[in-house]
Each structure stands twice: as C-alpha cells, then as structure tokens.
C-alpha positions in Angstrom: -22.4 -2.3 5.8 -24.6 -5.3 5.4 -22.7 -7.8 3.2 -23.9 -11.1 1.8 -21.6 -13.9 0.4 -23.1 -16.0 -1.9 -20.9 -19.7 -1.8 -17.6 -20.3 -1.2 -14.4 -21.6 -2.5 -11.3 -23.0 -0.3 -12.7 -20.8 2.6 -12.2 -17.3 1.1 -16.0 -16.6 2.1 -15.4 -17.6 5.8 -12.1 -15.8 6.1 -13.3 -12.7 4.5 -16.4 -12.6 6.4 -14.4 -12.7 9.6 -12.2 -10.0 8.9 -15.3 -7.8 7.7 -17.0 -8.5 11.1 -13.7 -7.3 12.5 -14.4 -3.8 10.7 -18.2 -3.5 12.2 -19.8 -4.9 8.8 -22.8 -7.3 9.2 -21.8 -10.3 7.0 -23.8 -13.6 6.3 -22.7 -16.2 3.9 -25.1 -18.7 2.0 -23.7 -22.1 1.1 -25.2 -25.7 0.8 -24.7 -28.3 3.1 -22.8 -31.2 1.9 -20.5 -28.9 -0.1 -17.7 -28.4 2.6 -15.1 -31.4 2.6 -12.6 -29.8 4.4 -14.8 -28.6 6.9 -13.8 -25.0 7.2 -17.3 -23.8 7.7 -17.3 -26.0 11.0 -14.1 -24.4 12.1 -15.2 -20.6 11.5 -18.5 -21.4 12.9 -20.9 -20.7 9.7 -24.2 -22.3 9.2 -24.8 -24.4 6.0 -28.2 -24.7 4.3 -30.0 -28.3 3.7 -31.5 -26.9 0.5 -31.4 -28.6 -3.4 -30.1 -26.4 -6.0 -33.2 -24.5 -7.1 -34.6 -24.0 -3.4 -31.2 -22.3 -2.7 -31.1 -20.3 -5.7 -34.3 -18.8 -4.5 -33.2 -18.4 -1.2 -30.1 -16.6 -2.1 -32.5 -14.2 -4.4 -34.9 -13.5 -2.0 -32.3 -12.8 0.8 -30.3 -10.6 -1.2 -32.8 -8.1 -0.5 -31.4 -7.7 3.3 -28.0 -6.6 1.9 -26.2 -3.8 0.5 -23.4 -5.9 -1.0 -23.9 -9.2 -2.8 -20.4 -11.0 -3.3 -20.9 -14.2 -5.4 -18.2 -16.9 -5.4 -18.0 -18.8 -8.7 -21.8 -18.9 -9.0 -21.6 -16.5 -11.8 -25.0 -17.9 -13.6 -27.0 -16.3 -10.4 -25.9 -13.0 -10.8 -28.2 -11.9 -13.8 -31.4 -13.1 -11.6 -30.0 -11.1 -8.7 -29.5 -7.9 -10.9 -32.9 -8.6 -12.8 -34.8 -8.3 -9.2 -32.6 -5.6 -7.5 -31.5 -2.8 -9.9 -29.7 -0.8 -7.8 -27.5 -3.6 -5.5 -24.1 -4.0 -5.7 -23.0 -7.1 -6.7 -19.5 -8.4 -6.7 -18.7 -11.6 -9.0 -15.7 -13.5 -7.8 -14.1 -15.9 -9.8 -11.7 -18.7 -8.5 -10.4 -20.5 -11.1 -11.6 -23.4 -12.6 -15.1 -21.8 -13.6 -13.4 -19.2 -15.7 -10.8 -21.7 -17.3 -13.4 -24.0 -18.3 -16.1 -21.9 -19.5 -14.5 -20.0 -21.8 -13.6 -22.5 -23.8 -17.4 -23.7 -24.2 -19.2 -21.2 -26.5 -22.5 -21.6 -24.8 -20.7 -21.0 -21.5 -18.8 -18.1 -22.3 -22.4 -16.2 -23.3 -23.2 -16.8 -19.8 -20.0 -15.3 -18.4 -20.2 -12.4 -20.5 -23.6 -11.9 -19.2 -22.4 -12.3 -15.6 -19.9 -9.8 -15.9 -21.9 -7.5 -17.6 -24.6 -7.5 -14.5 -22.0 -7.1 -12.0 -20.5 -3.9 -10.1 -17.2 -5.4 -10.3 -15.4 -8.8 -11.4 -12.9 -10.1 -9.0 -10.1 -12.7 -10.2 -8.3 -14.9 -7.3 -5.4 -15.6 -9.0 -3.3 -13.4 -11.8 -3.3 -16.0 -14.4 -6.6 -15.3 -14.8 -5.6 -11.9 -15.9 -5.6 -13.2 -19.3 -9.5 -13.6 -19.6 -9.2 -9.7 -18.6 -11.9 -7.2 -19.4 -12.6 -3.9 -18.0 -14.3 -4.8 -14.9 -12.2 -7.7 -14.0 -9.1 -7.0 -11.2 -7.0 -9.0 -9.5 -7.8 -9.4 -5.8 -5.1 -11.7 -3.7 -6.4 -14.8 -2.0 -6.6 -14.1 1.7 -5.0 -16.2 4.3 -5.8 -16.4 7.9 -2.6 -16.0 9.7 -4.2 -16.6 13.0 -4.6 -19.8 12.0 -1.7 -20.6 9.3 1.4 -20.0 11.1 4.7 -22.2 11.9 4.5 -24.8 14.1 7.3 -26.5 15.8 7.4 -30.1 15.2 9.1 -32.9 16.9 9.9 -35.3 13.7 12.9 -33.7 11.5 11.1 -32.1 8.3 14.1 -31.3 6.1 14.1 -32.2 2.5 10.5 -33.8 2.7 8.5 -32.7 -0.5 4.8 -32.6 -0.4 2.2 -31.9 -3.3 -1.9 -32.8 -3.5 -4.0 -34.2 -5.5 -7.3 -32.9 -6.3 -9.8 -33.4 -9.1 -8.3 -30.8 -10.9 -4.7 -31.6 -10.9 -2.8 -34.0 -13.7 -0.1 -36.1 -11.2 1.2 -38.1 -14.1 1.9 -35.0 -16.0 3.4 -33.3 -12.9 5.5 -36.5 -12.5 7.0 -36.3 -15.8 7.4 -32.4 -15.5 9.7 -33.2 -12.2 11.6 -35.5 -13.8 12.2 -33.7 -16.7 13.4 -30.7 -14.7 15.7 -33.1 -12.9 13.7 -32.4 -9.5 14.7 -36.2 -7.8 13.8 -35.6 -4.3 10.7 -37.9 -3.8 7.7 -36.4 -3.3 4.6 -37.5 -1.3 1.5 -36.9 -3.3 -1.7 -36.8 -0.8 -4.6 -37.3 -2.5 -7.3 -34.9 -0.8 -10.1 -36.3 -3.1 -9.6 -39.6 -0.9 -8.1 -38.5 2.1 -9.3 -34.9 3.0 -7.7 -33.3 5.4 -9.6 -30.7 7.8 -9.4 -27.1 7.8 -8.3 -27.2 11.3 -5.7 -30.0 10.9 -4.0 -28.6 8.1 -1.2 -26.1 9.5 0.4 -29.1 11.7 0.0 -31.3 8.4 1.6 -28.9 6.5 4.3 -28.2 9.1 5.5 -32.0 8.6 7.0 -31.2 5.8 9.6 -28.9 4.3 8.6 -28.0 1.0 5.3 -27.8 -0.6 5.5 -28.4 -4.5 3.1 -26.1 -6.1 3.2 -27.1 -9.8 -0.1 -27.9 -11.1 -1.1 -28.8 -14.8 -4.8 -28.4 -15.3 -6.1 -29.4 -18.9 -2.8 -29.7 -20.3 -1.5 -26.1 -19.1 1.0 -25.3 -16.4 -0.9 -22.5 -14.0 1.3 -19.8 -13.6 0.1 -18.9 -9.9 0.6 -19.7 -6.2 -2.3 -21.8 -5.1 -4.3 -20.8 -2.0 -2.3 -24.2 -0.4 1.0 -22.8 -1.3 0.4 -19.5 0.2 -0.6 -21.6 3.5 2.1 -23.3 3.3 4.5 -20.3 3.1 2.5 -18.8 6.2 3.8 -22.2 8.0 7.2 -21.7 7.2 7.4 -24.2 4.2 9.3 -23.4 1.3 7.5 -23.6 -1.8 8.7 -25.0 -5.2 7.0 -22.9 -7.8 5.8 -23.5 -11.7 8.8 -21.7 -12.9 11.0 -24.2 -10.4 11.9 -21.2 -7.8 12.2 -21.6 -4.3 9.9 -19.3 -2.5 10.6 -18.6 1.7 8.6 -15.6 2.4 4.8 -14.9 2.5 3.5 -12.2 0.4 2.2 -9.9 3.0 -0.4 -8.8 0.5 -2.2 -12.0 0.9 -2.8 -11.5 4.6 -6.3 -11.5 5.0 -6.5 -7.8 7.0 -4.9 -6.6 3.9 -7.2 -8.3 1.6 -10.5 -7.4 3.5 -9.0 -3.5 3.5 -8.5 -3.6 -0.5 -11.7 -4.9 -1.2 -13.7 -2.5 1.4 -11.8 0.5 0.0 -13.3 -0.8 -3.6 -16.9 -1.3 -2.3 -17.0 2.1 -0.6 -15.9 4.0 -3.6 -19.1 2.8 -5.6 
C-alpha cells in the first residue's frame, strides 16, 4: 500500500512509517519545518518542508492523490478538505490528546471535530482516557514505542531513588507538586523543563537511564489524566519504574505498545476496509 502520514505528534508518524516500510509498504510523511523541537525527524531521517500554513495545506491535499491511505495526525480540520477532493480515499484521523480534550469544550471547534470524524473512515485515539469522547468510529490505538531505540542502558552513576518528571506546555507543575505532597510522596523529584531545555530524541534513552523512577502524573486544565504518557512508556522500555496517576508503580513495559504490534494492528484494520 501507499501510505501518507500528515503531521506528527511525539514521533508517532516516524515510528509507524519505519515499521510499515518493513512490511513492504511505501510510506511518506508530510510535516512543516520548525515543528520538530526534539529532532525526531532528524533521527529517523525524514524530510521536513519549508512551507507556510496555507501552502502546506494545499501541498497535503495535492499529494494525497498519490496514496491509498491518508493518516492524519491531530490536524482534524484538514480532513473534510481531503475528503471533498478525494471521495474514495481511505482516511484515518488520529487524535493524540490535547486537540480533542480542548476542542470538545469549545462549541465551534466541537462542530469541526464532528465534521472531521464524519469524513474519516476510522478515528484513532492515542490514549485510553480519550475513550470518554467516544463515537462509533473511534477506537483506541496504543502509542507505539520503538524498542530498537528505547532499551535499558547501564549507567555508571547510581540511579536508585532518583525521581524524574517533565514540564511541558500542557503540564500544571504547581498542581503536580500539591498532588504529590497531599499523597505523601516525599522523594525529591527532578522537574526537567522540556520547553526551555529540550532533550533530543537521540539522547532520550540515555537521559532517562540516569533515573530510577519516572513520575507520570499529569494534571492538565485541572484534570488528572488517567492514562500512561508516551514518555512513561519510553521510560518503562529503558527499565525505569513509572509512578502512575493512581500512585501505583509499574515495572514492566506493556508489549501491546511495541511498535511492531501497533503497526500490525493498524494494517489489519485498514486492510479490512
């Protein structure tokens, strides 16, 4: 099959493309230059395009004619435009979190989301907590982790009882600190601000391996997210423990997030259309 990924979130397009190509598919990714702060596209040797927003949309719509499957990540507003021009294309709309959580609280955006859902053949949800925004088309697809990249690394320094979490644009650190204190989590937690000091994808396994526990407690818009983040899954793959939203410790990487398994699941769905 000829597969086009439109945009990317947290490297998902790059990982899917890598393992889809191994199954013999022809895969291409379209994303604008300037939107790869962790150099994931550099790591996977994928091109980025120097186009402004309007030119990029026109480029995507024009390129879509070459592909059997158009897999759109997060950019739901473009789906009706692709469908209008290509009536018989297989379109997958893939929500990765914030665009759906934030969009459904806004009436005008809610209408656009509903329209995009209606125009897609399938709608994928990247985390289980998004199921509450369910419709008959929506289905949970596990975030893929590239286990050839994220794997245990033996560090020279002792990592016992070293806790880590990341600050992102979505994270409410004050609420996190209050939550930890309230639940008697007394360990000092290193809070690394990825918005100020981004860590390249290439160096991420080594950085994570300097710690023993990743704290995956995310409070966004005053809501505790009840799902594992992609970073938490990467940490598990690197042999860290993960402290989850319900204050439990996970020790084992869930095999359903192995990128090979995720790609087989997706291709099984699309080949049945």
